[in-house]
Structures are given as structure tokens and as C-alpha cells.
C-alpha positions as CSV (number, residue, x, y, z in Angstrom):
1,X,3.8,-7.0,3.0
2,X,1.3,-7.6,0.3
3,X,0.4,-3.9,0.2
4,X,3.2,-1.3,-0.2
5,X,1.9,1.4,1.7
6,X,-0.5,2.6,4.3
7,X,-2.5,4.4,1.9
8,X,-2.9,1.2,-0.1
9,X,-4.1,-0.3,2.9
10,X,-6.9,2.0,3.2
11,X,-8.2,1.3,-0.4
12,X,-10.8,-1.5,-1.2
13,X,-9.4,-4.8,-2.4
14,X,-10.1,-3.8,-6.1
15,X,-7.8,-0.7,-5.8
16,X,-5.0,-2.1,-4.1
17,X,-1.8,-2.7,-6.4
18,X,-2.0,-6.1,-7.9
19,X,1.9,-6.0,-8.8
20,X,4.8,-3.9,-7.1
21,X,8.2,-4.1,-6.3
22,X,9.3,-5.2,-2.8
23,X,12.9,-5.0,-1.1
24,X,13.9,-1.6,-2.1
25,X,13.6,0.1,1.6
26,X,13.4,3.9,0.6
27,X,10.5,5.4,2.6
28,X,7.7,7.1,0.7
29,X,6.7,9.9,3.1
30,X,3.6,10.6,1.0
31,X,1.8,7.2,1.3
32,X,3.9,6.0,4.2
33,X,5.5,3.0,3.3
34,X,8.2,1.9,0.7
35,X,8.9,3.2,-2.9
36,X,7.8,0.5,-5.1
37,X,7.2,2.1,-8.7
38,X,10.7,3.8,-9.3
39,X,13.5,2.9,-11.5
40,X,15.7,1.9,-8.6
41,X,12.9,-0.1,-6.9
42,X,12.6,-2.2,-10.1
43,X,16.3,-2.7,-10.3
44,X,16.9,-3.5,-6.7
45,X,13.6,-5.2,-5.5
46,X,11.7,-8.1,-6.5
47,X,8.4,-8.2,-8.2
48,X,5.2,-9.2,-5.8
49,X,2.4,-10.4,-7.8
50,X,-0.8,-10.5,-5.4
51,X,-2.7,-12.5,-8.0
52,X,-0.4,-15.7,-7.5
53,X,-1.5,-18.2,-4.8
54,X,-0.3,-17.1,-1.4
55,X,0.5,-13.7,-2.2
56,X,-3.1,-12.1,-2.1
57,X,-3.7,-8.7,-0.6
58,X,-7.6,-8.9,0.1
59,X,-8.8,-8.4,3.4
60,X,-9.0,-5.9,5.9
61,X,-12.0,-4.3,4.4
62,X,-15.1,-2.5,5.3
63,X,-16.0,0.3,7.7
64,X,-14.1,-0.8,10.5
65,X,-10.7,-0.7,8.5
66,X,-11.3,2.6,7.0
67,X,-11.7,1.4,3.2
68,X,-15.0,3.1,3.0
69,X,-13.9,6.4,4.1
70,X,-13.7,9.4,1.6
71,X,-10.2,10.1,0.1
72,X,-10.1,13.5,1.9
73,X,-10.9,11.1,5.0
74,X,-7.9,8.8,4.1
75,X,-5.7,11.7,3.4
76,X,-6.4,13.2,7.0
77,X,-6.1,9.7,8.6
78,X,-2.7,8.9,7.0
79,X,-1.3,12.6,7.9
80,X,-2.5,11.8,11.5
81,X,-0.6,8.6,11.5
82,X,2.5,10.4,10.3
83,X,2.5,12.1,13.7
84,X,2.4,9.1,15.9
């Protein structure tokens, strides 16, 4: 739960969101995860700060995990994952 969407998981550590709202369980069909930056998410969720100890969102990096793919390839992978 320290990345809000599948799209964010495919990003290198430094490009992943550092803060986002959790607990608003409305599906984001584009990025495949939950909405985290809407006014409703801010109102109903709680702020997760990944810079705080124990909340880190690093890891699962490198070629093996898809973080080095081009954005076009990442989009294709996300679209494929939607079909499963």
C-alpha cells in the first residue's frame, strides 16, 4: 500500500509519489489503483507520507520489475494487466 497505483509501482523509486491519500476506495481505471488526489480522497482518506520511517515506497526496482521500461511499454503493460 505504499504506492497508490500499478502505474506508480512501475516508476523508479525517485518518481513514485512521496505523499498521497489512502482510504478512499474509488478505483482509478487509468492507473489501476485508487484515486488519491481528488478532493473526495483528501476529505475521506488519510495522508500517507512515504518519507516517514516505516512508510517507505522504495524497492521493486530495475529491469526485473519493469521500472526501466519506456513509458509507452509501461502503458501497454498496464493495459494488458487490465485484461487479466
